[in-house]
Each structure stands twice: as structure tokens, then as C-alpha cells.
C-alpha positions as CSV (number, residue, x, y, z in Angstrom):
1,M,1.7,38.6,39.0
2,S,0.0,38.7,42.4
3,Q,1.4,39.9,45.5
4,A,0.9,36.6,47.7
5,L,2.9,34.7,44.9
6,D,5.5,37.4,45.2
7,L,5.9,37.1,48.9
8,A,5.8,32.9,48.7
9,R,8.7,33.2,46.2
10,L,10.3,36.0,48.6
11,R,9.6,33.2,51.6
12,W,11.5,30.3,49.0
13,A,14.5,32.9,48.2
14,C,15.0,33.2,52.2
15,R,15.8,29.5,52.7
16,R,19.1,29.4,52.9
17,G,21.8,26.7,53.1
18,M,22.3,27.8,56.6
19,L,19.6,27.4,59.4
20,E,21.1,30.6,60.8
21,L,20.5,32.5,57.9
22,D,17.1,31.2,57.7
23,L,16.5,32.5,61.6
24,I,17.5,35.6,60.3
25,F,15.5,36.2,57.4
26,T,12.1,34.9,58.0
27,P,11.3,37.4,61.1
28,Y,11.8,40.2,58.6
29,V,9.9,38.3,55.7
30,E,7.0,37.8,58.0
31,S,6.8,41.1,60.1
32,A,8.4,43.7,58.1
33,Y,8.8,43.1,54.4
34,Q,5.3,44.3,53.2
35,Q,5.7,47.6,54.9
36,A,9.0,48.4,53.9
37,S,9.5,51.1,51.6
38,P,10.3,50.2,47.9
39,A,13.9,51.2,48.1
40,E,14.2,49.0,51.1
41,Q,12.5,45.9,49.8
42,L,14.9,46.1,46.2
43,L,17.8,46.2,48.8
44,F,16.5,43.0,50.8
45,C,16.0,41.4,47.2
46,E,19.7,42.5,46.3
47,L,20.9,41.1,49.6
48,L,19.4,37.9,48.9
49,E,21.3,37.5,45.9
50,C,24.8,37.1,47.8
51,N,26.0,33.7,48.7
52,D,25.6,32.4,52.4
53,Q,29.0,32.1,53.4
54,E,29.4,36.2,52.7
55,L,26.0,37.0,54.6
56,F,26.8,34.6,57.1
57,D,29.8,36.3,57.9
58,W,28.3,39.9,57.6
59,L,25.5,39.1,59.8
60,L,27.7,37.7,62.6
61,G,29.7,41.0,62.3
62,K,33.2,38.9,61.0
63,T,33.4,41.1,58.1
64,P,32.0,44.1,56.5
65,P,29.3,44.0,53.5
66,R,31.5,44.3,50.3
67,D,29.1,47.0,49.3
68,P,28.8,49.7,52.3
69,K,24.8,49.8,50.8
70,F,24.2,46.5,52.4
71,Q,25.1,47.6,56.0
72,P,21.6,49.3,56.9
73,M,19.9,46.4,55.8
74,I,22.3,43.9,57.8
75,E,20.9,46.0,61.2
76,I,17.4,45.6,60.2
77,L,18.0,42.3,59.8
78,L,19.3,41.6,63.1
79,A,16.7,44.0,65.1
80,Y,14.0,41.7,63.9
81,A,15.9,38.3,64.0
82,K,16.3,39.6,68.1
83,L,12.5,40.3,68.3
């Protein structure tokens, strides 16, 4: 499978039911994902498997992630969303 196809699928997976999530995920995918380490890429893909309401609560700081391994990725996403 080509890298371009993988990126297109990832962009599609970032399209969520909430515009707020799209606005957080898109800058990271467009600016940083391809240069990220394989471990960071995997963690991002795992994060995308979570449901929208959980993601929304975590990204807004309402609740901590159910798995603490997601916290660094959340911080990275928020940093790119501010750019």
C-alpha cells in the first residue's frame, strides 16, 4: 500500500462527528504525522479508535484519558491545534 493512500485513509479517519475534533486532528496530520516517530504514529492511530465524546472530554481537559499513555499525544495535538 502506498504512503499517499495511507495518509488519505488517515485524513478520512480524522473526520469525526464533531467539528472541534476535526480542528484539532487536522493540523497534526497535515504538519507533523509524517515526520513523527513510528511509536508516535501508532499512538495517534490508537487514539483515533476512541469514541468522539471521550476524545472531546480529554482534549478539553474535562477528564483524563482512560489510559495515561494517551496524555502525551493529547498534548502534542493541542500544541499543533494552536499553531
